[in-house]
Z-matrix of the N, CA and C atoms (Angstrom, degrees):
N
C 1 1.469
C 2 1.529 1 111.00
N 3 1.341 2 115.61 1 -39.62
C 4 1.461 3 120.54 2 -179.57
C 5 1.532 4 110.82 3 -62.22
N 6 1.307 5 115.43 4 -43.04
C 7 1.472 6 119.55 5 179.02
C 8 1.516 7 111.06 6 -63.51
N 9 1.329 8 116.51 7 -38.19
C 10 1.458 9 121.35 8 179.98
C 11 1.517 10 111.79 9 -62.58
N 12 1.375 11 117.29 10 -41.27
C 13 1.470 12 119.68 11 178.68
C 14 1.540 13 111.70 12 -71.15
N 15 1.331 14 116.81 13 -34.13
C 16 1.474 15 119.82 14 -177.79
C 17 1.523 16 112.69 15 -61.75
N 18 1.321 17 116.69 16 -34.54
C 19 1.458 18 118.87 17 -176.68
C 20 1.527 19 112.61 18 -68.43
N 21 1.361 20 117.01 19 -18.14
C 22 1.461 21 120.24 20 176.62
C 23 1.531 22 111.74 21 -83.21
N 24 1.323 23 117.30 22 -15.15
C 25 1.468 24 121.69 23 -175.75
C 26 1.525 25 113.55 24 -113.38
N 27 1.322 26 116.46 25 -28.70
C 28 1.461 27 120.19 26 -175.73
C 29 1.521 28 109.68 27 -133.84
N 30 1.354 29 114.54 28 156.56
C 31 1.456 30 118.94 29 171.57
C 32 1.510 31 107.81 30 -145.70
N 33 1.301 32 116.43 31 160.98
C 34 1.452 33 122.55 32 -178.79
C 35 1.524 34 108.86 33 -123.44
N 36 1.330 35 116.26 34 139.21
C 37 1.456 36 119.69 35 178.10
C 38 1.523 37 109.62 36 -139.60
N 39 1.317 38 115.36 37 158.72
C 40 1.454 39 120.48 38 176.97
C 41 1.528 40 109.53 39 -86.67
N 42 1.315 41 115.31 40 144.55
C 43 1.459 42 120.77 41 179.72
C 44 1.529 43 109.40 42 -120.23
N 45 1.331 44 115.33 43 124.48
C 46 1.456 45 120.59 44 179.82
C 47 1.528 46 109.52 45 -101.61
N 48 1.328 47 116.31 46 130.48
C 49 1.459 48 120.88 47 177.57
C 50 1.515 49 109.37 48 -130.25
N 51 1.330 50 115.00 49 147.63
C 52 1.463 51 119.02 50 -179.74
C 53 1.521 52 110.54 51 -75.88
N 54 1.315 53 116.16 52 148.35
C 55 1.457 54 121.48 53 177.61
C 56 1.525 55 109.53 54 -87.71
N 57 1.310 56 116.35 55 163.27
C 58 1.464 57 120.02 56 179.56
C 59 1.524 58 110.79 57 -64.96
N 60 1.342 59 116.61 58 -28.59
C 61 1.465 60 119.96 59 177.92
C 62 1.530 61 110.98 60 -65.53
N 63 1.333 62 115.95 61 -41.66
C 64 1.469 63 119.44 62 178.70
C 65 1.519 64 110.56 63 -66.08
N 66 1.318 65 116.81 64 -41.17
C 67 1.467 66 120.03 65 -179.31
C 68 1.521 67 111.24 66 -62.78
N 69 1.330 68 116.03 67 -44.42
C 70 1.466 69 119.82 68 179.20
C 71 1.522 70 110.66 69 -65.22
N 72 1.330 71 116.11 70 -39.35
C 73 1.463 72 120.38 71 179.33
C 74 1.523 73 111.42 72 -62.12
N 75 1.343 74 116.12 73 -42.42
C 76 1.460 75 120.32 74 179.05
C 77 1.523 76 111.27 75 -66.10
N 78 1.339 77 116.46 76 -39.01
C 79 1.462 78 120.64 77 178.45
C 80 1.525 79 110.62 78 -63.07
N 81 1.332 80 116.36 79 -44.88
C 82 1.458 81 120.42 80 179.11
C 83 1.527 82 110.38 81 -63.53
N 84 1.325 83 115.91 82 -39.53
C 85 1.460 84 120.36 83 179.45
C 86 1.529 85 111.00 84 -61.56
N 87 1.345 86 116.32 85 -43.19
C 88 1.462 87 120.70 86 178.62
C 89 1.524 88 110.66 87 -64.25
N 90 1.349 89 116.30 88 -43.35
C 91 1.466 90 120.98 89 -178.97
C 92 1.521 91 111.15 90 -61.89
N 93 1.319 92 116.33 91 -34.53
C 94 1.465 93 120.63 92 -179.58
C 95 1.523 94 111.38 93 -80.42
N 96 1.330 95 117.41 94 -42.52
C 97 1.462 96 121.09 95 -173.56
C 98 1.523 97 113.56 96 -73.39
N 99 1.336 98 116.79 97 -38.56
C 100 1.473 99 119.14 98 -176.57
C 101 1.527 100 111.87 99 -58.54
N 102 1.365 101 119.43 100 -51.67
C 103 1.475 102 118.09 101 177.63
C 104 1.531 103 112.61 102 -66.81
N 105 1.332 104 116.13 103 -35.77
C 106 1.465 105 119.57 104 -175.85
C 107 1.520 106 112.61 105 -67.89
N 108 1.329 107 116.92 106 -28.32
C 109 1.474 108 120.54 107 -175.78
C 110 1.523 109 112.67 108 -108.69
N 111 1.335 110 118.52 109 9.55
C 112 1.466 111 119.95 110 -172.86
C 113 1.526 112 112.61 111 -64.12
N 114 1.331 113 118.04 112 -25.85
C 115 1.463 114 119.94 113 177.92
C 116 1.526 115 111.40 114 -65.84
N 117 1.320 116 116.14 115 -21.72
C 118 1.464 117 120.67 116 179.25
C 119 1.521 118 111.47 117 -86.03
N 120 1.363 119 117.15 118 -50.12
C 121 1.460 120 119.42 119 -171.88
C 122 1.529 121 113.95 120 -91.60
N 123 1.335 122 117.51 121 -27.75
C 124 1.467 123 119.93 122 -174.96
C 125 1.534 124 113.11 123 -60.33
N 126 1.346 125 119.42 124 -48.82
C 127 1.467 126 118.43 125 178.72
C 128 1.521 127 113.10 126 -62.86
N 129 1.328 128 117.23 127 -33.31
C 130 1.465 129 120.31 128 -179.63
C 131 1.516 130 111.13 129 -68.97
N 132 1.330 131 116.69 130 -39.05
C 133 1.463 132 120.26 131 177.60
C 134 1.522 133 110.28 132 -62.95
N 135 1.337 134 116.06 133 -48.56
C 136 1.465 135 120.21 134 -178.75
C 137 1.524 136 111.68 135 -64.83
N 138 1.332 137 115.99 136 -41.38
C 139 1.467 138 119.53 137 -178.52
C 140 1.524 139 112.16 138 -64.34
N 141 1.328 140 116.19 139 -29.12
C 142 1.466 141 119.74 140 179.74
C 143 1.524 142 112.05 141 -68.50
N 144 1.334 143 117.21 142 -15.33
C 145 1.463 144 121.49 143 -179.35
C 146 1.529 145 112.76 144 -92.49
N 147 1.327 146 116.32 145 -13.80
C 148 1.467 147 120.72 146 -172.76
C 149 1.531 148 110.19 147 -101.75
N 150 1.310 149 116.56 148 130.23
C 151 1.463 150 120.94 149 -179.96
C 152 1.526 151 110.60 150 -73.02
N 153 1.306 152 116.16 151 161.06
C 154 1.460 153 121.49 152 174.26
C 155 1.524 154 109.00 153 -76.08
N 156 1.312 155 116.40 154 124.36
C 157 1.466 156 120.11 155 -177.66
C 158 1.522 157 111.04 156 -64.66
N 159 1.330 158 115.21 157 131.75
C 160 1.465 159 122.20 158 178.99
C 161 1.524 160 108.70 159 -136.91
N 162 1.293 161 116.54 160 92.77
C 163 1.465 162 121.10 161 -179.83
C 164 1.523 163 108.17 162 -100.73
N 165 1.326 164 116.19 163 103.89
C 166 1.459 165 121.61 164 179.98
C 167 1.523 166 109.49 165 -134.02
N 168 1.328 167 117.76 166 153.15
C 169 1.473 168 120.20 167 177.91
C 170 1.525 169 110.98 168 -51.88
N 171 1.332 170 116.19 169 128.50
C 172 1.464 171 121.57 170 -175.62
C 173 1.518 172 109.81 171 -142.22
N 174 1.318 173 115.22 172 172.64
C 175 1.466 174 120.17 173 -179.44
C 176 1.524 175 112.29 174 -76.62
N 177 1.338 176 116.97 175 -31.90
C 178 1.460 177 118.83 176 -173.13
C 179 1.522 178 111.28 177 -162.10
N 180 1.327 179 114.17 178 165.21
C 181 1.465 180 122.01 179 170.84
C 182 1.533 181 108.36 180 -100.98
N 183 1.324 182 115.46 181 147.72
C 184 1.458 183 121.21 182 170.16
C 185 1.516 184 107.10 183 -121.52
N 186 1.324 185 116.73 184 113.23
C 187 1.460 186 121.65 185 -177.83
C 188 1.525 187 109.45 186 -93.03
N 189 1.312 188 116.83 187 120.80
C 190 1.470 189 119.55 188 176.22
C 191 1.517 190 108.58 189 -75.79
N 192 1.330 191 114.93 190 120.93
C 193 1.460 192 120.35 191 -171.63
C 194 1.527 193 111.54 192 -127.05
N 195 1.335 194 117.40 193 24.95
C 196 1.460 195 119.73 194 -178.66
C 197 1.528 196 110.35 195 -68.01
N 198 1.326 197 116.35 196 -40.20
C 199 1.465 198 122.23 197 170.98
C 200 1.521 199 106.01 198 -118.70
N 201 1.348 200 117.75 199 95.44
C 202 1.466 201 121.04 200 -172.00
C 203 1.529 202 113.17 201 -47.42
N 204 1.319 203 115.18 202 128.40
C 205 1.460 204 122.11 203 -177.70
C 206 1.518 205 108.08 204 -138.94
N 207 1.323 206 116.11 205 115.08
C 208 1.462 207 119.85 206 -176.98
C 209 1.516 208 112.07 207 -60.60
N 210 1.332 209 117.40 208 -32.46
C 211 1.462 210 120.05 209 -178.18
C 212 1.524 211 112.16 210 -61.28
N 213 1.341 212 116.58 211 -29.43
C 214 1.471 213 120.44 212 177.16
C 215 1.527 214 109.79 213 -65.47
N 216 1.318 215 116.62 214 -42.12
C 217 1.465 216 120.92 215 179.26
C 218 1.538 217 110.25 216 -68.80
N 219 1.313 218 115.80 217 -41.42
C 220 1.463 219 120.09 218 -179.76
C 221 1.526 220 111.27 219 -63.41
N 222 1.344 221 116.65 220 -42.52
C 223 1.473 222 120.03 221 179.01
C 224 1.532 223 110.24 222 -65.12
N 225 1.314 224 116.49 223 -37.71
C 226 1.464 225 119.77 224 179.41
C 227 1.521 226 110.97 225 -62.68
N 228 1.327 227 116.47 226 -42.06
C 229 1.461 228 120.40 227 178.34
C 230 1.529 229 111.09 228 -59.95
N 231 1.339 230 115.68 229 -43.76
C 232 1.469 231 120.02 230 178.97
C 233 1.528 232 110.86 231 -60.77
N 234 1.325 233 116.27 232 -44.90
C 235 1.461 234 120.26 233 179.73
C 236 1.525 235 111.02 234 -68.24
N 237 1.330 236 115.74 235 -37.34
C 238 1.466 237 120.10 236 179.40
C 239 1.525 238 110.55 237 -62.10
N 240 1.307 239 116.58 238 -40.42
C 241 1.466 240 120.78 239 -179.72
C 242 1.530 241 111.79 240 -69.96
N 243 1.336 242 116.20 241 -23.39
C 244 1.470 243 119.45 242 178.05
C 245 1.519 244 111.75 243 -77.59
N 246 1.355 245 116.88 244 -13.61
C 247 1.452 246 120.58 245 174.24
C 248 1.515 247 116.28 246 92.31
N 249 1.356 248 118.40 247 9.18
C 250 1.475 249 118.81 248 -178.01
C 251 1.531 250 111.70 249 -74.75
N 252 1.333 251 117.16 250 -24.16
C 253 1.470 252 121.76 251 176.00
C 254 1.525 253 107.70 252 -163.03
N 255 1.324 254 116.30 253 161.46
C 256 1.468 255 119.80 254 -178.09
C 257 1.523 256 112.68 255 -117.21
N 258 1.309 257 117.58 256 -51.52
C 259 1.465 258 122.53 257 -176.79
C 260 1.524 259 110.40 258 -71.42
N 261 1.339 260 116.74 259 143.82
C 262 1.459 261 121.64 260 177.98
C 263 1.527 262 109.83 261 -130.19
N 264 1.335 263 116.51 262 127.73
C 265 1.460 264 122.35 263 177.10
C 266 1.526 265 109.36 264 -108.21
N 267 1.336 266 115.34 265 135.41
C 268 1.463 267 120.53 266 -179.61
C 269 1.527 268 108.94 267 -129.32
N 270 1.340 269 118.89 268 114.70
C 271 1.466 270 120.30 269 176.98
C 272 1.522 271 111.55 270 -73.31
N 273 1.330 272 115.59 271 137.35
C 274 1.467 273 122.09 272 176.81
C 275 1.523 274 108.04 273 -134.32
N 276 1.317 275 116.58 274 136.65
C 277 1.465 276 122.05 275 -176.39
C 278 1.524 277 111.05 276 -67.57
N 279 1.335 278 115.68 277 139.83
C 280 1.462 279 122.32 278 178.18
C 281 1.524 280 110.35 279 -77.91
N 282 1.324 281 115.85 280 141.05
C 283 1.467 282 121.81 281 171.42
C 284 1.522 283 107.25 282 -79.65
N 285 1.321 284 117.23 283 116.89
C 286 1.465 285 120.86 284 -175.23
C 287 1.525 286 113.44 285 -59.60
N 288 1.326 287 117.42 286 -28.69
C 289 1.461 288 120.50 287 -177.90
C 290 1.530 289 111.89 288 -71.46
N 291 1.316 290 116.06 289 -41.82
C 292 1.466 291 119.63 290 -175.09
C 293 1.521 292 113.45 291 -102.48
N 294 1.348 293 116.12 292 -22.37
C 295 1.461 294 119.60 293 -175.74
C 296 1.514 295 112.69 294 80.79
N 297 1.327 296 117.30 295 1.84
C 298 1.457 297 122.61 296 178.00
C 299 1.527 298 110.09 297 -102.49
N 300 1.329 299 117.80 298 163.13
C 301 1.464 300 119.80 299 176.77
C 302 1.522 301 111.01 300 -54.03
N 303 1.326 302 116.44 301 138.17
C 304 1.461 303 121.53 302 177.99
C 305 1.532 304 109.46 303 -56.17
N 306 1.337 305 115.71 304 126.81
C 307 1.461 306 120.10 305 -173.06
C 308 1.521 307 112.38 306 -62.00
N 309 1.330 308 116.93 307 -38.29
C 310 1.459 309 120.01 308 -178.61
C 311 1.522 310 110.62 309 -67.84
N 312 1.349 311 116.34 310 -48.50
C 313 1.458 312 119.60 311 -179.68
C 314 1.522 313 111.80 312 -65.55
N 315 1.321 314 115.93 313 -38.99
C 316 1.471 315 118.75 314 177.07
C 317 1.523 316 110.47 315 -65.18
N 318 1.346 317 116.01 316 -39.40
C 319 1.464 318 119.87 317 179.08
C 320 1.522 319 111.74 318 -62.99
N 321 1.343 320 116.03 319 -40.67
C 322 1.468 321 120.12 320 178.52
C 323 1.526 322 110.53 321 -64.86
N 324 1.344 323 115.64 322 -43.69
C 325 1.472 324 119.87 323 179.27
C 326 1.529 325 110.57 324 -62.65
N 327 1.333 326 116.75 325 -43.76
C 328 1.472 327 120.12 326 179.67
C 329 1.528 328 110.77 327 -64.50
N 330 1.334 329 116.48 328 -39.34
C 331 1.467 330 120.54 329 -179.79
C 332 1.526 331 110.85 330 -63.72
N 333 1.344 332 116.55 331 -48.41
C 334 1.462 333 119.99 332 -178.74
C 335 1.527 334 110.99 333 -66.41
N 336 1.339 335 116.07 334 -35.62
C 337 1.464 336 119.28 335 177.07
C 338 1.530 337 110.55 336 -66.39
N 339 1.340 338 116.20 337 -38.13
C 340 1.460 339 120.01 338 179.99
C 341 1.517 340 112.31 339 -68.66
N 342 1.327 341 115.78 340 -43.47
C 343 1.468 342 119.79 341 -179.23
C 344 1.529 343 110.73 342 -66.20
N 345 1.334 344 116.10 343 -40.60
C 346 1.469 345 120.12 344 -178.88
C 347 1.526 346 112.27 345 -81.91
N 348 1.343 347 116.63 346 -11.66
C 349 1.465 348 123.32 347 176.95
C 350 1.530 349 113.16 348 66.53
N 351 1.319 350 115.01 349 44.58
C 352 1.462 351 120.00 350 173.36
C 353 1.524 352 108.90 351 -72.34
N 354 1.303 353 116.78 352 140.51
C 355 1.457 354 122.47 353 178.84
C 356 1.534 355 109.70 354 -105.64
N 357 1.329 356 115.96 355 153.18
C 358 1.476 357 123.15 356 173.38
C 359 1.523 358 112.01 357 52.37
N 360 1.323 359 116.67 358 55.11
C 361 1.465 360 120.66 359 179.76
C 362 1.525 361 110.70 360 -96.48
N 363 1.329 362 115.79 361 138.43
C 364 1.469 363 121.76 362 176.90
C 365 1.525 364 109.35 363 -127.08
N 366 1.320 365 115.44 364 131.55
C 367 1.472 366 121.58 365 177.75
C 368 1.530 367 109.16 366 -81.48
N 369 1.333 368 116.26 367 135.34
C 370 1.465 369 121.87 368 173.45
C 371 1.528 370 107.94 369 -110.62
N 372 1.328 371 118.26 370 108.77
C 373 1.470 372 120.05 371 178.74
C 374 1.537 373 110.05 372 -70.99
N 375 1.317 374 117.33 373 133.45
C 376 1.468 375 121.19 374 178.92
C 377 1.523 376 110.05 375 -134.88
N 378 1.324 377 114.91 376 151.13
C 379 1.467 378 120.99 377 173.24
C 380 1.519 379 109.06 378 -96.93
N 381 1.326 380 116.70 379 138.31
C 382 1.458 381 121.50 380 179.27
C 383 1.519 382 110.25 381 -88.99
N 384 1.328 383 115.91 382 106.24
C 385 1.464 384 121.22 383 174.19
C 386 1.520 385 107.87 384 -133.73
N 387 1.328 386 115.85 385 142.98
C 388 1.468 387 120.57 386 -178.42
C 389 1.527 388 111.59 387 -71.87
N 390 1.350 389 116.92 388 143.77
C 391 1.469 390 127.31 389 -12.30
C 392 1.524 391 110.57 390 -70.65
N 393 1.305 392 116.54 391 127.51
C 394 1.462 393 122.43 392 -167.07
C 395 1.527 394 112.56 393 -60.11
N 396 1.328 395 117.87 394 -49.70
C 397 1.474 396 120.14 395 -175.68
C 398 1.524 397 111.84 396 -62.16
N 399 1.328 398 116.93 397 -41.15
C 400 1.461 399 120.56 398 -178.22
C 401 1.525 400 111.03 399 -68.40
N 402 1.319 401 117.28 400 -47.17
C 403 1.464 402 120.14 401 -179.05
C 404 1.523 403 111.96 402 -68.69
N 405 1.329 404 116.57 403 -33.33
C 406 1.468 405 119.54 404 174.89
C 407 1.526 406 110.21 405 -64.88
N 408 1.321 407 117.31 406 -40.99
C 409 1.466 408 121.59 407 179.72
C 410 1.523 409 110.96 408 -62.07
N 411 1.314 410 117.16 409 -37.43
C 412 1.469 411 120.87 410 179.11
C 413 1.522 412 111.16 411 -66.75
N 414 1.330 413 117.07 412 -39.29
C 415 1.460 414 120.24 413 177.88
C 416 1.532 415 110.79 414 -69.81
N 417 1.320 416 116.47 415 -39.09
C 418 1.463 417 120.85 416 177.16
C 419 1.529 418 110.11 417 -64.26
N 420 1.328 419 115.90 418 -40.17
C 421 1.471 420 120.70 419 178.20
C 422 1.522 421 111.35 420 -55.13
N 423 1.321 422 117.43 421 -44.85
C 424 1.464 423 120.67 422 -177.76
C 425 1.521 424 111.47 423 -61.87
N 426 1.332 425 116.16 424 -39.05
C 427 1.460 426 119.76 425 178.73
C 428 1.525 427 110.50 426 -68.68
N 429 1.316 428 117.20 427 -44.48
C 430 1.470 429 120.61 428 -179.69
C 431 1.525 430 111.47 429 -61.85
N 432 1.319 431 116.65 430 -39.44
C 433 1.462 432 120.39 431 178.01
C 434 1.527 433 110.25 432 -64.15
N 435 1.339 434 116.34 433 -42.46
C 436 1.465 435 120.01 434 -179.77
C 437 1.526 436 111.94 435 -65.73
N 438 1.348 437 116.34 436 -26.30
C 439 1.475 438 120.68 437 178.68
C 440 1.531 439 111.39 438 -92.21
N 441 1.304 440 116.55 439 3.91
C 442 1.468 441 122.96 440 179.28
C 443 1.535 442 112.51 441 59.39
N 444 1.312 443 115.48 442 37.74
C 445 1.470 444 121.21 443 176.36
C 446 1.526 445 108.85 444 -81.40
N 447 1.309 446 116.53 445 130.56
C 448 1.469 447 121.32 446 -178.33
C 449 1.521 448 113.41 447 -110.36
N 450 1.331 449 116.74 448 -13.81
C 451 1.467 450 119.67 449 178.91
C 452 1.524 451 109.16 450 -154.29
N 453 1.329 452 115.40 451 143.32
C 454 1.462 453 120.10 452 -179.86
C 455 1.524 454 110.11 453 -137.71
N 456 1.326 455 114.39 454 156.60
C 457 1.462 456 121.95 455 170.23
C 458 1.524 457 106.63 456 -111.65
N 459 1.313 458 116.99 457 116.00
C 460 1.454 459 121.27 458 179.34
C 461 1.527 460 108.49 459 -84.79
N 462 1.325 461 116.56 460 115.14
C 463 1.461 462 121.92 461 177.85
C 464 1.519 463 106.91 462 -99.67
N 465 1.326 464 116.93 463 114.90
C 466 1.455 465 120.80 464 -168.11
C 467 1.516 466 111.33 465 -146.73
N 468 1.350 467 117.33 466 150.19
C 469 1.470 468 119.64 467 174.88
C 470 1.526 469 110.72 468 -53.06
N 471 1.332 470 116.00 469 137.16
C 472 1.458 471 121.54 470 -170.17
C 473 1.509 472 116.14 471 -54.15
N 474 1.337 473 117.72 472 -45.95
C 475 1.461 474 119.59 473 -172.01
C 476 1.530 475 113.95 474 -77.71
N 477 1.302 476 117.50 475 -6.86
C 478 1.468 477 119.63 476 171.83
C 479 1.529 478 111.19 477 -109.29
N 480 1.330 479 116.41 478 2.24
C 481 1.464 480 120.41 479 -170.12
C 482 1.525 481 113.86 480 -68.27
N 483 1.332 482 118.58 481 -36.80
C 484 1.472 483 118.50 482 179.47
C 485 1.529 484 110.29 483 -66.43
N 486 1.325 485 116.50 484 -41.06
C 487 1.468 486 119.54 485 177.85
C 488 1.523 487 110.00 486 -63.70
N 489 1.319 488 116.94 487 -42.05
C 490 1.464 489 120.23 488 179.50
C 491 1.518 490 111.32 489 -60.72
N 492 1.330 491 116.58 490 -42.87
C 493 1.458 492 119.76 491 -179.44
C 494 1.529 493 111.38 492 -66.20
N 495 1.327 494 116.86 493 -37.70
C 496 1.459 495 120.02 494 176.54
C 497 1.524 496 110.71 495 -60.09
N 498 1.338 497 115.70 496 -44.66
C 499 1.459 498 120.91 497 -177.09
C 500 1.526 499 110.60 498 -68.05
N 501 1.333 500 117.43 499 -52.65
C 502 1.466 501 120.41 500 -176.30
C 503 1.527 502 111.85 501 -65.43
N 504 1.313 503 117.13 502 -38.01
C 505 1.464 504 119.32 503 179.03
C 506 1.518 505 111.18 504 -63.91
N 507 1.335 506 116.37 505 -40.90
C 508 1.464 507 119.52 506 -178.97
C 509 1.525 508 111.99 507 -68.79
N 510 1.334 509 117.27 508 -29.42
C 511 1.468 510 121.43 509 -177.27
C 512 1.535 511 112.04 510 -90.49
N 513 1.326 512 116.44 511 -37.94
C 514 1.468 513 119.95 512 -172.74
C 515 1.524 514 114.12 513 -90.24
N 516 1.319 515 116.97 514 -31.45
C 517 1.471 516 119.41 515 -178.85
C 518 1.531 517 113.01 516 -57.31
N 519 1.344 518 119.37 517 -41.86
C 520 1.471 519 119.34 518 -179.72
C 521 1.532 520 114.39 519 -62.06
N 522 1.347 521 118.09 520 -21.27
C 523 1.473 522 119.88 521 178.78
C 524 1.525 523 111.13 522 -102.49
N 525 1.326 524 116.52 523 12.63
C 526 1.463 525 120.36 524 174.09
C 527 1.512 526 116.12 525 82.59
N 528 1.332 527 117.59 526 20.50
C 529 1.468 528 120.65 527 178.18
C 530 1.523 529 109.17 528 -101.80
N 531 1.337 530 116.32 529 123.15
C 532 1.456 531 122.33 530 178.75
C 533 1.528 532 110.03 531 -84.90
N 534 1.324 533 115.98 532 135.66
C 535 1.458 534 121.18 533 -176.02
C 536 1.518 535 111.15 534 -115.32
N 537 1.330 536 116.05 535 128.93
C 538 1.462 537 122.52 536 174.60
C 539 1.532 538 108.50 537 -117.11
N 540 1.328 539 115.44 538 160.00
C 541 1.462 540 119.56 539 -173.56
C 542 1.520 541 112.41 540 -120.54
N 543 1.331 542 115.81 541 136.10
C 544 1.465 543 122.22 542 173.51
C 545 1.525 544 108.01 543 -129.13
N 546 1.344 545 117.75 544 88.21
C 547 1.462 546 120.02 545 -179.70
C 548 1.521 547 111.54 546 -71.60
N 549 1.328 548 116.16 547 143.39
C 550 1.464 549 121.37 548 -179.40
C 551 1.535 550 108.44 549 -114.96
N 552 1.305 551 116.82 550 116.65
C 553 1.460 552 122.41 551 179.52
C 554 1.521 553 108.77 552 -105.54
N 555 1.318 554 116.75 553 126.49
C 556 1.459 555 121.37 554 -179.58
C 557 1.514 556 112.40 555 -99.31
N 558 1.331 557 115.66 556 -139.77
C 559 1.465 558 120.88 557 -178.45
C 560 1.524 559 111.72 558 -67.47
N 561 1.333 560 116.82 559 -32.77
C 562 1.453 561 121.16 560 176.41
C 563 1.520 562 108.23 561 -86.46
N 564 1.314 563 116.66 562 116.16
C 565 1.457 564 121.24 563 -172.97
C 566 1.526 565 111.37 564 -115.04
N 567 1.323 566 114.76 565 177.59
C 568 1.461 567 121.16 566 178.26
C 569 1.525 568 111.16 567 -60.75
N 570 1.327 569 117.05 568 -31.27
C 571 1.461 570 120.77 569 -174.54
C 572 1.529 571 114.04 570 -92.04
N 573 1.341 572 118.67 571 -22.61
C 574 1.470 573 118.44 572 -173.25
C 575 1.528 574 114.65 573 -117.25
N 576 1.342 575 118.96 574 8.89
C 577 1.465 576 120.33 575 -172.61
C 578 1.527 577 113.36 576 -64.34
N 579 1.323 578 118.05 577 -22.61
C 580 1.474 579 120.06 578 -179.53
C 581 1.520 580 112.52 579 -81.03
N 582 1.316 581 118.37 580 -5.17
C 583 1.456 582 121.28 581 -174.47
C 584 1.521 583 113.27 582 -82.20
N 585 1.335 584 118.41 583 -15.95
C 586 1.464 585 121.88 584 179.59
C 587 1.523 586 110.05 585 -131.13
N 588 1.329 587 115.49 586 150.71
C 589 1.459 588 119.58 587 177.85
C 590 1.519 589 110.52 588 -63.79
N 591 1.322 590 117.69 589 -37.46
C 592 1.458 591 121.05 590 179.31
C 593 1.528 592 110.25 591 -62.26
N 594 1.333 593 116.55 592 -40.46
C 595 1.454 594 120.30 593 178.40
C 596 1.512 595 112.18 594 -65.17
N 597 1.328 596 117.08 595 -44.56
C 598 1.469 597 121.53 596 178.22
C 599 1.522 598 110.44 597 -61.59
N 600 1.324 599 116.53 598 -45.69
C 601 1.462 600 121.34 599 -179.68
C 602 1.525 601 110.88 600 -60.06
N 603 1.323 602 117.07 601 -44.48
C 604 1.456 603 120.63 602 -178.34
C 605 1.524 604 112.83 603 -65.84
N 606 1.320 605 117.22 604 -44.46
C 607 1.461 606 120.72 605 -178.54
C 608 1.523 607 111.07 606 -68.22
N 609 1.329 608 116.98 607 -43.42
C 610 1.468 609 120.19 608 179.24
C 611 1.527 610 110.56 609 -62.14
N 612 1.317 611 116.65 610 -43.22
C 613 1.465 612 120.62 611 178.90
C 614 1.524 613 111.34 612 -60.60
N 615 1.326 614 116.56 613 -46.68
C 616 1.463 615 120.01 614 -178.98
C 617 1.537 616 111.53 615 -68.90
N 618 1.311 617 117.49 616 -32.69
C 619 1.466 618 120.52 617 177.68
C 620 1.525 619 110.30 618 -64.72
N 621 1.336 620 116.32 619 -44.41
C 622 1.466 621 120.41 620 179.44
C 623 1.529 622 110.49 621 -64.53
N 624 1.329 623 117.03 622 -43.48
C 625 1.467 624 120.61 623 179.50
C 626 1.522 625 111.97 624 -64.22
N 627 1.332 626 116.60 625 -36.80
C 628 1.466 627 120.07 626 178.60
C 629 1.528 628 110.43 627 -62.54
N 630 1.323 629 116.52 628 -44.71
C 631 1.469 630 119.65 629 179.69
C 632 1.525 631 110.87 630 -66.90
N 633 1.335 632 116.47 631 -36.78
C 634 1.464 633 120.76 632 178.74
C 635 1.528 634 110.50 633 -61.54
N 636 1.322 635 117.04 634 -45.85
C 637 1.463 636 120.07 635 179.95
C 638 1.529 637 111.30 636 -71.38
N 639 1.327 638 116.40 637 -37.96
C 640 1.465 639 120.11 638 -176.83
C 641 1.524 640 111.78 639 -67.63
N 642 1.340 641 116.93 640 -44.82
C 643 1.453 642 119.88 641 -171.21
C 644 1.533 643 114.15 642 -102.08
N 645 1.344 644 117.30 643 -9.00
C 646 1.467 645 118.44 644 -178.72
C 647 1.530 646 111.57 645 -124.94
N 648 1.316 647 117.28 646 -59.56
C 649 1.466 648 120.36 647 -173.99
C 650 1.520 649 111.70 648 -67.80
N 651 1.334 650 117.90 649 -44.18
C 652 1.463 651 121.87 650 -174.26
C 653 1.526 652 112.68 651 -104.98
N 654 1.293 653 117.75 652 15.31
C 655 1.463 654 119.63 653 -176.67
C 656 1.514 655 110.51 654 -64.78
């Protein structure tokens, strides 16, 4: 009778746990397989971060300047000379003390614009608040609407370009602004990013940020 009542209150089950030998074996397997198969997965990982290039006649360029990159300015000049757009907007962070664009960041933007010979450039002052890309896009949207811009080409570093397009499309499409993408690929490419620590660090960082925006910020 006692056994009969116990089965209504308690139960017993087997528990399976991995041994240290299995754990070490799996670790060694991962260490061996990851480098051996990187030619297969590495380009796919990098390519997933890069937007599909769409160069079409537009009202203006939007240069992503959160991490100043001269190649972005240089690519814009090339596109500007081809006639797809004329006006160029460059966001620059506001100095909280003065409320004006940070002098150093503005100076860097002006210098790169001067060296690359960009024409008709306008600075867009923005405040940095988390999530930075989304809130910056909202501030940029207000300026573009006030300038009656209906289409833009976002010129942006390649490995952050898909995230940028997700953000700008979600913010600008509701106000009738069409967004096109011009990714800029430098020395670190889709095929060679695993060859340097800097390349690995950059791709991993952008991959994590893309998932953060995709599944949390823009959900």
